[in-house]
PDB file with one MODEL, atoms N, CA, C and O in Angstrom:
MODEL        1
ATOM      1  N   MET A   1    -234.642 194.365 128.049  1.00  0.00           N
ATOM      2  CA  MET A   1    -236.045 194.201 128.486  1.00  0.00           C
ATOM      3  C   MET A   1    -237.087 194.776 127.549  1.00  0.00           C
ATOM      4  O   MET A   1    -236.991 195.944 127.174  1.00  0.00           O
ATOM      5  N   SER A   2    -237.997 194.056 127.192  1.00  0.00           N
ATOM      6  CA  SER A   2    -239.006 194.545 126.239  1.00  0.00           C
ATOM      7  C   SER A   2    -239.983 195.506 126.821  1.00  0.00           C
ATOM      8  O   SER A   2    -240.347 195.398 127.992  1.00  0.00           O
ATOM      9  N   LYS A   3    -240.403 196.417 126.054  1.00  0.00           N
ATOM     10  CA  LYS A   3    -241.236 197.520 126.410  1.00  0.00           C
ATOM     11  C   LYS A   3    -242.526 197.421 125.745  1.00  0.00           C
ATOM     12  O   LYS A   3    -242.532 197.007 124.586  1.00  0.00           O
ATOM     13  N   VAL A   4    -243.680 197.760 126.341  1.00  0.00           N
ATOM     14  CA  VAL A   4    -245.025 197.955 125.759  1.00  0.00           C
ATOM     15  C   VAL A   4    -245.640 199.274 126.188  1.00  0.00           C
ATOM     16  O   VAL A   4    -245.199 199.906 127.148  1.00  0.00           O
ATOM     17  N   ILE A   5    -246.636 199.662 125.475  1.00  0.00           N
ATOM     18  CA  ILE A   5    -247.539 200.737 125.877  1.00  0.00           C
ATOM     19  C   ILE A   5    -248.733 200.189 126.439  1.00  0.00           C
ATOM     20  O   ILE A   5    -249.414 199.435 125.744  1.00  0.00           O
ATOM     21  N   TYR A   6    -249.102 200.494 127.700  1.00  0.00           N
ATOM     22  CA  TYR A   6    -250.130 200.099 128.481  1.00  0.00           C
ATOM     23  C   TYR A   6    -251.000 201.324 129.013  1.00  0.00           C
ATOM     24  O   TYR A   6    -250.530 202.125 129.820  1.00  0.00           O
ATOM     25  N   ASN A   7    -252.139 201.410 128.575  1.00  0.00           N
ATOM     26  CA  ASN A   7    -253.035 202.601 128.835  1.00  0.00           C
ATOM     27  C   ASN A   7    -252.201 203.923 128.639  1.00  0.00           C
ATOM     28  O   ASN A   7    -252.148 204.809 129.491  1.00  0.00           O
ATOM     29  N   GLY A   8    -251.578 203.957 127.469  1.00  0.00           N
ATOM     30  CA  GLY A   8    -250.969 205.258 126.992  1.00  0.00           C
ATOM     31  C   GLY A   8    -249.525 205.510 127.658  1.00  0.00           C
ATOM     32  O   GLY A   8    -248.921 206.555 127.414  1.00  0.00           O
ATOM     33  N   ALA A   9    -249.001 204.549 128.484  1.00  0.00           N
ATOM     34  CA  ALA A   9    -247.681 204.804 129.182  1.00  0.00           C
ATOM     35  C   ALA A   9    -246.828 203.723 128.726  1.00  0.00           C
ATOM     36  O   ALA A   9    -247.363 202.626 128.562  1.00  0.00           O
ATOM     37  N   MET A  10    -245.499 203.860 128.477  1.00  0.00           N
ATOM     38  CA  MET A  10    -244.540 203.046 128.153  1.00  0.00           C
ATOM     39  C   MET A  10    -244.176 202.342 129.414  1.00  0.00           C
ATOM     40  O   MET A  10    -243.948 202.991 130.435  1.00  0.00           O
ATOM     41  N   LYS A  11    -244.109 201.001 129.386  1.00  0.00           N
ATOM     42  CA  LYS A  11    -243.835 200.195 130.557  1.00  0.00           C
ATOM     43  C   LYS A  11    -243.008 199.051 130.146  1.00  0.00           C
ATOM     44  O   LYS A  11    -242.931 198.707 128.966  1.00  0.00           O
ATOM     45  N   LYS A  12    -242.303 198.373 131.235  1.00  0.00           N
ATOM     46  CA  LYS A  12    -241.602 197.049 130.953  1.00  0.00           C
ATOM     47  C   LYS A  12    -242.685 196.004 130.591  1.00  0.00           C
ATOM     48  O   LYS A  12    -243.755 196.033 131.199  1.00  0.00           O
ATOM     49  N   ALA A  13    -242.468 195.131 129.678  1.00  0.00           N
ATOM     50  CA  ALA A  13    -243.294 194.068 129.399  1.00  0.00           C
ATOM     51  C   ALA A  13    -243.517 193.288 130.707  1.00  0.00           C
ATOM     52  O   ALA A  13    -242.604 192.995 131.480  1.00  0.00           O
ATOM     53  N   GLY A  14    -244.912 192.954 130.897  1.00  0.00           N
ATOM     54  CA  GLY A  14    -245.150 192.141 132.051  1.00  0.00           C
ATOM     55  C   GLY A  14    -245.496 192.784 133.267  1.00  0.00           C
ATOM     56  O   GLY A  14    -245.786 192.120 134.262  1.00  0.00           O
ATOM     57  N   THR A  15    -245.487 194.103 133.266  1.00  0.00           N
ATOM     58  CA  THR A  15    -245.774 194.951 134.453  1.00  0.00           C
ATOM     59  C   THR A  15    -247.238 195.497 134.502  1.00  0.00           C
ATOM     60  O   THR A  15    -247.731 195.978 135.522  1.00  0.00           O
ATOM     61  N   GLY A  16    -247.897 195.377 133.285  1.00  0.00           N
ATOM     62  CA  GLY A  16    -249.181 195.903 133.335  1.00  0.00           C
ATOM     63  C   GLY A  16    -250.184 194.893 133.916  1.00  0.00           C
ATOM     64  O   GLY A  16    -249.930 193.690 133.870  1.00  0.00           O
ATOM     65  N   VAL A  17    -251.343 195.370 134.473  1.00  0.00           N
ATOM     66  CA  VAL A  17    -252.316 194.597 135.009  1.00  0.00           C
ATOM     67  C   VAL A  17    -253.692 194.840 134.416  1.00  0.00           C
ATOM     68  O   VAL A  17    -254.256 195.924 134.562  1.00  0.00           O
ATOM     69  N   VAL A  18    -254.241 193.814 133.736  1.00  0.00           N
ATOM     70  CA  VAL A  18    -255.486 193.925 133.067  1.00  0.00           C
ATOM     71  C   VAL A  18    -256.622 193.574 133.997  1.00  0.00           C
ATOM     72  O   VAL A  18    -256.666 192.436 134.465  1.00  0.00           O
ATOM     73  N   PRO A  19    -257.478 194.404 134.278  1.00  0.00           N
ATOM     74  CA  PRO A  19    -258.601 194.166 135.260  1.00  0.00           C
ATOM     75  C   PRO A  19    -259.514 193.067 134.800  1.00  0.00           C
ATOM     76  O   PRO A  19    -259.744 192.874 133.606  1.00  0.00           O
ATOM     77  N   THR A  20    -260.033 192.348 135.777  1.00  0.00           N
ATOM     78  CA  THR A  20    -260.876 191.228 135.410  1.00  0.00           C
ATOM     79  C   THR A  20    -262.285 191.722 134.866  1.00  0.00           C
ATOM     80  O   THR A  20    -263.097 190.925 134.396  1.00  0.00           O
ATOM     81  N   THR A  21    -262.510 193.009 134.953  1.00  0.00           N
ATOM     82  CA  THR A  21    -263.703 193.601 134.236  1.00  0.00           C
ATOM     83  C   THR A  21    -263.503 193.938 132.820  1.00  0.00           C
ATOM     84  O   THR A  21    -264.393 194.384 132.096  1.00  0.00           O
ATOM     85  N   ASN A  22    -262.189 193.685 132.429  1.00  0.00           N
ATOM     86  CA  ASN A  22    -261.959 193.941 130.962  1.00  0.00           C
ATOM     87  C   ASN A  22    -262.854 192.978 130.072  1.00  0.00           C
ATOM     88  O   ASN A  22    -263.198 191.846 130.410  1.00  0.00           O
ATOM     89  N   ARG A  23    -263.139 193.541 129.011  1.00  0.00           N
ATOM     90  CA  ARG A  23    -264.160 192.908 128.024  1.00  0.00           C
ATOM     91  C   ARG A  23    -263.518 191.587 127.575  1.00  0.00           C
ATOM     92  O   ARG A  23    -264.215 190.585 127.416  1.00  0.00           O
ATOM     93  N   ALA A  24    -262.207 191.580 127.372  1.00  0.00           N
ATOM     94  CA  ALA A  24    -261.722 190.190 126.818  1.00  0.00           C
ATOM     95  C   ALA A  24    -261.853 189.089 127.981  1.00  0.00           C
ATOM     96  O   ALA A  24    -262.060 187.923 127.644  1.00  0.00           O
ATOM     97  N   PHE A  25    -261.750 189.387 129.184  1.00  0.00           N
ATOM     98  CA  PHE A  25    -262.038 188.481 130.359  1.00  0.00           C
ATOM     99  C   PHE A  25    -263.490 188.116 130.456  1.00  0.00           C
ATOM    100  O   PHE A  25    -263.834 186.973 130.754  1.00  0.00           O
ATOM    101  N   LEU A  26    -264.311 189.039 130.217  1.00  0.00           N
ATOM    102  CA  LEU A  26    -265.747 188.780 130.473  1.00  0.00           C
ATOM    103  C   LEU A  26    -266.256 188.037 129.192  1.00  0.00           C
ATOM    104  O   LEU A  26    -267.058 187.120 129.368  1.00  0.00           O
ATOM    105  N   PHE A  27    -265.878 188.336 127.967  1.00  0.00           N
ATOM    106  CA  PHE A  27    -266.535 187.714 126.863  1.00  0.00           C
ATOM    107  C   PHE A  27    -265.640 186.885 126.000  1.00  0.00           C
ATOM    108  O   PHE A  27    -266.112 186.248 125.059  1.00  0.00           O
ATOM    109  N   GLY A  28    -264.285 186.868 126.303  1.00  0.00           N
ATOM    110  CA  GLY A  28    -263.339 186.143 125.613  1.00  0.00           C
ATOM    111  C   GLY A  28    -263.225 186.519 124.114  1.00  0.00           C
ATOM    112  O   GLY A  28    -262.923 185.695 123.250  1.00  0.00           O
ATOM    113  N   ASP A  29    -263.486 187.816 123.871  1.00  0.00           N
ATOM    114  CA  ASP A  29    -263.225 188.280 122.480  1.00  0.00           C
ATOM    115  C   ASP A  29    -262.156 189.269 122.406  1.00  0.00           C
ATOM    116  O   ASP A  29    -261.660 189.742 123.429  1.00  0.00           O
ATOM    117  N   GLY A  30    -261.766 189.614 121.179  1.00  0.00           N
ATOM    118  CA  GLY A  30    -260.762 190.612 121.053  1.00  0.00           C
ATOM    119  C   GLY A  30    -260.302 190.574 119.582  1.00  0.00           C
ATOM    120  O   GLY A  30    -260.599 189.624 118.857  1.00  0.00           O
ATOM    121  N   VAL A  31    -259.599 191.586 119.170  1.00  0.00           N
ATOM    122  CA  VAL A  31    -258.944 191.679 117.754  1.00  0.00           C
ATOM    123  C   VAL A  31    -257.435 191.945 117.941  1.00  0.00           C
ATOM    124  O   VAL A  31    -256.963 192.503 118.931  1.00  0.00           O
ATOM    125  N   PHE A  32    -256.764 191.511 116.938  1.00  0.00           N
ATOM    126  CA  PHE A  32    -255.290 191.835 116.916  1.00  0.00           C
ATOM    127  C   PHE A  32    -254.744 191.708 115.594  1.00  0.00           C
ATOM    128  O   PHE A  32    -255.290 190.991 114.755  1.00  0.00           O
ATOM    129  N   GLU A  33    -253.631 192.401 115.344  1.00  0.00           N
ATOM    130  CA  GLU A  33    -252.932 192.386 114.044  1.00  0.00           C
ATOM    131  C   GLU A  33    -251.420 192.081 114.328  1.00  0.00           C
ATOM    132  O   GLU A  33    -250.792 192.594 115.255  1.00  0.00           O
ATOM    133  N   SER A  34    -250.942 191.249 113.485  1.00  0.00           N
ATOM    134  CA  SER A  34    -249.474 191.036 113.518  1.00  0.00           C
ATOM    135  C   SER A  34    -248.753 191.852 112.364  1.00  0.00           C
ATOM    136  O   SER A  34    -249.046 191.640 111.188  1.00  0.00           O
ATOM    137  N   ILE A  35    -247.878 192.718 112.704  1.00  0.00           N
ATOM    138  CA  ILE A  35    -247.309 193.601 111.693  1.00  0.00           C
ATOM    139  C   ILE A  35    -245.851 193.328 111.429  1.00  0.00           C
ATOM    140  O   ILE A  35    -245.048 193.288 112.362  1.00  0.00           O
ATOM    141  N   ARG A  36    -245.505 193.146 110.210  1.00  0.00           N
ATOM    142  CA  ARG A  36    -244.175 192.923 109.817  1.00  0.00           C
ATOM    143  C   ARG A  36    -243.329 194.247 109.951  1.00  0.00           C
ATOM    144  O   ARG A  36    -243.782 195.346 109.629  1.00  0.00           O
ATOM    145  N   ILE A  37    -242.117 194.058 110.431  1.00  0.00           N
ATOM    146  CA  ILE A  37    -241.281 195.390 110.541  1.00  0.00           C
ATOM    147  C   ILE A  37    -240.038 195.041 109.733  1.00  0.00           C
ATOM    148  O   ILE A  37    -239.383 194.016 109.919  1.00  0.00           O
ATOM    149  N   ILE A  38    -239.769 195.949 108.842  1.00  0.00           N
ATOM    150  CA  ILE A  38    -238.533 195.995 108.019  1.00  0.00           C
ATOM    151  C   ILE A  38    -237.826 197.319 108.165  1.00  0.00           C
ATOM    152  O   ILE A  38    -238.429 198.384 108.037  1.00  0.00           O
ATOM    153  N   ASP A  39    -236.501 197.236 108.443  1.00  0.00           N
ATOM    154  CA  ASP A  39    -235.702 198.424 108.563  1.00  0.00           C
ATOM    155  C   ASP A  39    -236.259 199.303 109.556  1.00  0.00           C
ATOM    156  O   ASP A  39    -236.085 200.511 109.396  1.00  0.00           O
ATOM    157  N   GLY A  40    -236.962 198.855 110.650  1.00  0.00           N
ATOM    158  CA  GLY A  40    -237.445 199.637 111.681  1.00  0.00           C
ATOM    159  C   GLY A  40    -238.847 200.318 111.397  1.00  0.00           C
ATOM    160  O   GLY A  40    -239.323 201.156 112.163  1.00  0.00           O
ATOM    161  N   LYS A  41    -239.473 199.892 110.234  1.00  0.00           N
ATOM    162  CA  LYS A  41    -240.608 200.463 109.838  1.00  0.00           C
ATOM    163  C   LYS A  41    -241.743 199.412 109.660  1.00  0.00           C
ATOM    164  O   LYS A  41    -241.525 198.384 109.019  1.00  0.00           O
ATOM    165  N   PRO A  42    -242.878 199.652 110.191  1.00  0.00           N
ATOM    166  CA  PRO A  42    -244.117 198.738 109.966  1.00  0.00           C
ATOM    167  C   PRO A  42    -244.535 198.763 108.612  1.00  0.00           C
ATOM    168  O   PRO A  42    -244.685 199.834 108.023  1.00  0.00           O
ATOM    169  N   CYS A  43    -244.770 197.473 107.979  1.00  0.00           N
ATOM    170  CA  CYS A  43    -245.258 197.385 106.626  1.00  0.00           C
ATOM    171  C   CYS A  43    -246.758 197.474 106.680  1.00  0.00           C
ATOM    172  O   CYS A  43    -247.456 196.987 107.570  1.00  0.00           O
ATOM    173  N   PHE A  44    -247.190 198.162 105.611  1.00  0.00           N
ATOM    174  CA  PHE A  44    -248.729 198.332 105.363  1.00  0.00           C
ATOM    175  C   PHE A  44    -249.394 198.648 106.658  1.00  0.00           C
ATOM    176  O   PHE A  44    -250.296 197.913 107.059  1.00  0.00           O
ATOM    177  N   LEU A  45    -249.018 199.682 107.336  1.00  0.00           N
ATOM    178  CA  LEU A  45    -249.567 199.990 108.647  1.00  0.00           C
ATOM    179  C   LEU A  45    -251.047 200.437 108.356  1.00  0.00           C
ATOM    180  O   LEU A  45    -251.957 200.041 109.084  1.00  0.00           O
ATOM    181  N   ASP A  46    -251.260 201.202 107.367  1.00  0.00           N
ATOM    182  CA  ASP A  46    -252.717 201.730 107.168  1.00  0.00           C
ATOM    183  C   ASP A  46    -253.579 200.693 106.976  1.00  0.00           C
ATOM    184  O   ASP A  46    -254.695 200.771 107.490  1.00  0.00           O
ATOM    185  N   ASN A  47    -253.215 199.543 106.207  1.00  0.00           N
ATOM    186  CA  ASN A  47    -254.141 198.529 105.968  1.00  0.00           C
ATOM    187  C   ASN A  47    -254.315 197.652 107.381  1.00  0.00           C
ATOM    188  O   ASN A  47    -255.419 197.175 107.643  1.00  0.00           O
ATOM    189  N   HIS A  48    -253.323 197.485 108.165  1.00  0.00           N
ATOM    190  CA  HIS A  48    -253.448 196.906 109.479  1.00  0.00           C
ATOM    191  C   HIS A  48    -254.406 197.689 110.406  1.00  0.00           C
ATOM    192  O   HIS A  48    -255.228 197.081 111.091  1.00  0.00           O
ATOM    193  N   LEU A  49    -254.310 198.956 110.430  1.00  0.00           N
ATOM    194  CA  LEU A  49    -255.134 199.847 111.187  1.00  0.00           C
ATOM    195  C   LEU A  49    -256.642 199.772 110.810  1.00  0.00           C
ATOM    196  O   LEU A  49    -257.558 199.739 111.632  1.00  0.00           O
ATOM    197  N   ASN A  50    -256.780 199.749 109.445  1.00  0.00           N
ATOM    198  CA  ASN A  50    -258.144 199.733 108.871  1.00  0.00           C
ATOM    199  C   ASN A  50    -258.849 198.442 109.258  1.00  0.00           C
ATOM    200  O   ASN A  50    -260.020 198.396 109.637  1.00  0.00           O
ATOM    201  N   ARG A  51    -257.976 197.320 109.120  1.00  0.00           N
ATOM    202  CA  ARG A  51    -258.580 195.965 109.448  1.00  0.00           C
ATOM    203  C   ARG A  51    -258.917 195.944 110.891  1.00  0.00           C
ATOM    204  O   ARG A  51    -259.965 195.414 111.259  1.00  0.00           O
ATOM    205  N   LEU A  52    -258.079 196.496 111.746  1.00  0.00           N
ATOM    206  CA  LEU A  52    -258.253 196.565 113.186  1.00  0.00           C
ATOM    207  C   LEU A  52    -259.622 197.226 113.459  1.00  0.00           C
ATOM    208  O   LEU A  52    -260.473 196.712 114.184  1.00  0.00           O
ATOM    209  N   LYS A  53    -259.757 198.331 112.862  1.00  0.00           N
ATOM    210  CA  LYS A  53    -261.055 199.145 112.997  1.00  0.00           C
ATOM    211  C   LYS A  53    -262.269 198.260 112.607  1.00  0.00           C
ATOM    212  O   LYS A  53    -263.251 198.175 113.343  1.00  0.00           O
ATOM    213  N   MET A  54    -262.168 197.612 111.437  1.00  0.00           N
ATOM    214  CA  MET A  54    -263.247 196.853 110.966  1.00  0.00           C
ATOM    215  C   MET A  54    -263.532 195.584 111.896  1.00  0.00           C
ATOM    216  O   MET A  54    -264.684 195.178 112.047  1.00  0.00           O
ATOM    217  N   GLY A  55    -262.612 195.073 112.412  1.00  0.00           N
ATOM    218  CA  GLY A  55    -262.730 194.045 113.407  1.00  0.00           C
ATOM    219  C   GLY A  55    -263.439 194.459 114.744  1.00  0.00           C
ATOM    220  O   GLY A  55    -264.267 193.746 115.311  1.00  0.00           O
ATOM    221  N   LEU A  56    -263.062 195.580 115.147  1.00  0.00           N
ATOM    222  CA  LEU A  56    -263.707 196.194 116.369  1.00  0.00           C
ATOM    223  C   LEU A  56    -265.223 196.430 116.065  1.00  0.00           C
ATOM    224  O   LEU A  56    -266.104 196.056 116.839  1.00  0.00           O
ATOM    225  N   ASP A  57    -265.466 197.078 114.883  1.00  0.00           N
ATOM    226  CA  ASP A  57    -266.840 197.247 114.466  1.00  0.00           C
ATOM    227  C   ASP A  57    -267.617 196.003 114.374  1.00  0.00           C
ATOM    228  O   ASP A  57    -268.755 195.939 114.840  1.00  0.00           O
ATOM    229  N   ALA A  58    -267.000 194.933 113.744  1.00  0.00           N
ATOM    230  CA  ALA A  58    -267.694 193.646 113.537  1.00  0.00           C
ATOM    231  C   ALA A  58    -268.108 192.963 114.785  1.00  0.00           C
ATOM    232  O   ALA A  58    -269.067 192.192 114.826  1.00  0.00           O
ATOM    233  N   LEU A  59    -267.314 193.282 115.868  1.00  0.00           N
ATOM    234  CA  LEU A  59    -267.468 192.644 117.172  1.00  0.00           C
ATOM    235  C   LEU A  59    -268.411 193.622 118.099  1.00  0.00           C
ATOM    236  O   LEU A  59    -268.775 193.260 119.218  1.00  0.00           O
ATOM    237  N   TYR A  60    -268.708 194.662 117.638  1.00  0.00           N
ATOM    238  CA  TYR A  60    -269.464 195.784 118.350  1.00  0.00           C
ATOM    239  C   TYR A  60    -268.683 196.108 119.610  1.00  0.00           C
ATOM    240  O   TYR A  60    -269.264 196.272 120.683  1.00  0.00           O
ATOM    241  N   ILE A  61    -267.388 196.198 119.485  1.00  0.00           N
ATOM    242  CA  ILE A  61    -266.540 196.574 120.520  1.00  0.00           C
ATOM    243  C   ILE A  61    -266.496 198.202 120.579  1.00  0.00           C
ATOM    244  O   ILE A  61    -265.988 198.850 119.664  1.00  0.00           O
ATOM    245  N   ASP A  62    -267.024 198.760 121.641  1.00  0.00           N
ATOM    246  CA  ASP A  62    -267.036 200.295 121.696  1.00  0.00           C
ATOM    247  C   ASP A  62    -265.521 200.753 121.742  1.00  0.00           C
ATOM    248  O   ASP A  62    -264.685 200.199 122.456  1.00  0.00           O
ATOM    249  N   ILE A  63    -265.253 201.833 120.899  1.00  0.00           N
ATOM    250  CA  ILE A  63    -264.004 202.390 120.961  1.00  0.00           C
ATOM    251  C   ILE A  63    -264.030 203.641 121.883  1.00  0.00           C
ATOM    252  O   ILE A  63    -264.921 204.486 121.810  1.00  0.00           O
ATOM    253  N   PRO A  64    -262.984 203.700 122.761  1.00  0.00           N
ATOM    254  CA  PRO A  64    -263.073 204.895 123.815  1.00  0.00           C
ATOM    255  C   PRO A  64    -262.933 206.152 122.925  1.00  0.00           C
ATOM    256  O   PRO A  64    -262.342 206.150 121.845  1.00  0.00           O
ATOM    257  N   GLU A  65    -263.559 207.271 123.506  1.00  0.00           N
ATOM    258  CA  GLU A  65    -263.545 208.472 122.792  1.00  0.00           C
ATOM    259  C   GLU A  65    -262.067 209.097 122.592  1.00  0.00           C
ATOM    260  O   GLU A  65    -261.792 209.846 121.655  1.00  0.00           O
ATOM    261  N   ASP A  66    -261.193 208.713 123.545  1.00  0.00           N
ATOM    262  CA  ASP A  66    -259.885 209.268 123.383  1.00  0.00           C
ATOM    263  C   ASP A  66    -258.928 208.478 122.543  1.00  0.00           C
ATOM    264  O   ASP A  66    -257.746 208.798 122.413  1.00  0.00           O
ATOM    265  N   PHE A  67    -259.515 207.365 121.941  1.00  0.00           N
ATOM    266  CA  PHE A  67    -258.798 206.589 120.981  1.00  0.00           C
ATOM    267  C   PHE A  67    -258.800 207.124 119.558  1.00  0.00           C
ATOM    268  O   PHE A  67    -259.823 207.618 119.082  1.00  0.00           O
ATOM    269  N   SER A  68    -257.710 207.034 118.902  1.00  0.00           N
ATOM    270  CA  SER A  68    -257.714 207.298 117.408  1.00  0.00           C
ATOM    271  C   SER A  68    -256.682 206.323 116.736  1.00  0.00           C
ATOM    272  O   SER A  68    -255.785 205.791 117.390  1.00  0.00           O
ATOM    273  N   LEU A  69    -256.861 206.127 115.416  1.00  0.00           N
ATOM    274  CA  LEU A  69    -255.891 205.337 114.711  1.00  0.00           C
ATOM    275  C   LEU A  69    -254.626 206.089 114.552  1.00  0.00           C
ATOM    276  O   LEU A  69    -253.574 205.459 114.442  1.00  0.00           O
ATOM    277  N   GLU A  70    -254.638 207.481 114.529  1.00  0.00           N
ATOM    278  CA  GLU A  70    -253.461 208.154 114.511  1.00  0.00           C
ATOM    279  C   GLU A  70    -252.681 208.044 115.791  1.00  0.00           C
ATOM    280  O   GLU A  70    -251.459 207.908 115.722  1.00  0.00           O
ATOM    281  N   LYS A  71    -253.286 208.093 116.949  1.00  0.00           N
ATOM    282  CA  LYS A  71    -252.557 207.916 118.169  1.00  0.00           C
ATOM    283  C   LYS A  71    -252.042 206.423 118.263  1.00  0.00           C
ATOM    284  O   LYS A  71    -250.941 206.206 118.768  1.00  0.00           O
ATOM    285  N   LEU A  72    -252.778 205.458 117.812  1.00  0.00           N
ATOM    286  CA  LEU A  72    -252.395 204.079 117.897  1.00  0.00           C
ATOM    287  C   LEU A  72    -251.026 203.955 116.967  1.00  0.00           C
ATOM    288  O   LEU A  72    -250.040 203.324 117.348  1.00  0.00           O
ATOM    289  N   GLU A  73    -251.100 204.615 115.750  1.00  0.00           N
ATOM    290  CA  GLU A  73    -249.931 204.574 114.832  1.00  0.00           C
ATOM    291  C   GLU A  73    -248.741 205.097 115.508  1.00  0.00           C
ATOM    292  O   GLU A  73    -247.676 204.492 115.379  1.00  0.00           O
ATOM    293  N   GLN A  74    -248.816 206.183 116.229  1.00  0.00           N
ATOM    294  CA  GLN A  74    -247.763 206.900 116.913  1.00  0.00           C
ATOM    295  C   GLN A  74    -247.203 205.885 118.088  1.00  0.00           C
ATOM    296  O   GLN A  74    -246.006 205.750 118.344  1.00  0.00           O
ATOM    297  N   GLU A  75    -248.158 205.275 118.683  1.00  0.00           N
ATOM    298  CA  GLU A  75    -247.666 204.405 119.884  1.00  0.00           C
ATOM    299  C   GLU A  75    -247.059 203.151 119.213  1.00  0.00           C
ATOM    300  O   GLU A  75    -246.109 202.638 119.805  1.00  0.00           O
ATOM    301  N   ILE A  76    -247.433 202.647 118.179  1.00  0.00           N
ATOM    302  CA  ILE A  76    -246.746 201.564 117.383  1.00  0.00           C
ATOM    303  C   ILE A  76    -245.266 202.038 117.119  1.00  0.00           C
ATOM    304  O   ILE A  76    -244.297 201.377 117.492  1.00  0.00           O
ATOM    305  N   LEU A  77    -245.179 203.117 116.513  1.00  0.00           N
ATOM    306  CA  LEU A  77    -243.822 203.569 116.199  1.00  0.00           C
ATOM    307  C   LEU A  77    -242.955 203.778 117.362  1.00  0.00           C
ATOM    308  O   LEU A  77    -241.756 203.499 117.319  1.00  0.00           O
ATOM    309  N   GLU A  78    -243.541 204.272 118.423  1.00  0.00           N
ATOM    310  CA  GLU A  78    -242.736 204.394 119.691  1.00  0.00           C
ATOM    311  C   GLU A  78    -242.357 203.063 120.301  1.00  0.00           C
ATOM    312  O   GLU A  78    -241.282 203.006 120.898  1.00  0.00           O
ATOM    313  N   VAL A  79    -243.085 202.034 120.224  1.00  0.00           N
ATOM    314  CA  VAL A  79    -242.810 200.815 120.736  1.00  0.00           C
ATOM    315  C   VAL A  79    -241.663 200.166 119.901  1.00  0.00           C
ATOM    316  O   VAL A  79    -240.694 199.632 120.442  1.00  0.00           O
ATOM    317  N   ILE A  80    -241.836 200.248 118.511  1.00  0.00           N
ATOM    318  CA  ILE A  80    -240.780 199.662 117.635  1.00  0.00           C
ATOM    319  C   ILE A  80    -239.409 200.413 118.027  1.00  0.00           C
ATOM    320  O   ILE A  80    -238.377 199.759 118.177  1.00  0.00           O
ATOM    321  N   GLU A  81    -239.437 201.687 118.172  1.00  0.00           N
ATOM    322  CA  GLU A  81    -238.228 202.374 118.607  1.00  0.00           C
ATOM    323  C   GLU A  81    -237.609 202.021 120.009  1.00  0.00           C
ATOM    324  O   GLU A  81    -236.411 201.814 120.205  1.00  0.00           O
ATOM    325  N   ALA A  82    -238.554 201.986 120.903  1.00  0.00           N
ATOM    326  CA  ALA A  82    -237.973 201.707 122.330  1.00  0.00           C
ATOM    327  C   ALA A  82    -237.500 200.304 122.465  1.00  0.00           C
ATOM    328  O   ALA A  82    -236.649 200.008 123.304  1.00  0.00           O
ATOM    329  N   ASN A  83    -238.044 199.411 121.637  1.00  0.00           N
ATOM    330  CA  ASN A  83    -237.514 198.072 121.622  1.00  0.00           C
ATOM    331  C   ASN A  83    -236.343 197.806 120.592  1.00  0.00           C
ATOM    332  O   ASN A  83    -235.885 196.676 120.420  1.00  0.00           O
ATOM    333  N   GLY A  84    -235.922 198.852 119.965  1.00  0.00           N
ATOM    334  CA  GLY A  84    -234.903 198.637 118.886  1.00  0.00           C
ATOM    335  C   GLY A  84    -235.155 197.506 117.978  1.00  0.00           C
ATOM    336  O   GLY A  84    -234.346 196.612 117.729  1.00  0.00           O
ATOM    337  N   ILE A  85    -236.465 197.631 117.457  1.00  0.00           N
ATOM    338  CA  ILE A  85    -236.745 196.499 116.457  1.00  0.00           C
ATOM    339  C   ILE A  85    -236.408 197.003 115.128  1.00  0.00           C
ATOM    340  O   ILE A  85    -236.887 198.055 114.704  1.00  0.00           O
ATOM    341  N   ASP A  86    -235.564 196.251 114.433  1.00  0.00           N
ATOM    342  CA  ASP A  86    -235.203 196.529 113.024  1.00  0.00           C
ATOM    343  C   ASP A  86    -235.875 195.609 112.154  1.00  0.00           C
ATOM    344  O   ASP A  86    -236.378 196.080 111.134  1.00  0.00           O
ATOM    345  N   GLN A  87    -235.979 194.292 112.392  1.00  0.00           N
ATOM    346  CA  GLN A  87    -236.626 193.295 111.630  1.00  0.00           C
ATOM    347  C   GLN A  87    -237.565 192.447 112.486  1.00  0.00           C
ATOM    348  O   GLN A  87    -237.199 192.081 113.603  1.00  0.00           O
ATOM    349  N   GLY A  88    -238.719 192.137 112.013  1.00  0.00           N
ATOM    350  CA  GLY A  88    -239.575 191.264 112.778  1.00  0.00           C
ATOM    351  C   GLY A  88    -240.934 191.211 112.218  1.00  0.00           C
ATOM    352  O   GLY A  88    -241.795 190.511 112.751  1.00  0.00           O
TER     353      GLY A  88
ENDMDL
END
């Protein structure tokens, strides 16, 4: 069973509920990065995180005060481990 981190908590994929007041629903915008995994490690993660930040800035998407790239990096590593991803 695939796992995701939703609002800071590890959950089974498909169990999170995104509220209809979410910006993506209201405006149809958002940013994402696809990250290559080799030997269980994300490739060029700093570059991905920096691009993600630039994308958020370009769309004027406010970043929550409790968000940090360091926290996101840790959550990415946790999801990779929880799902046993070695290559992808």
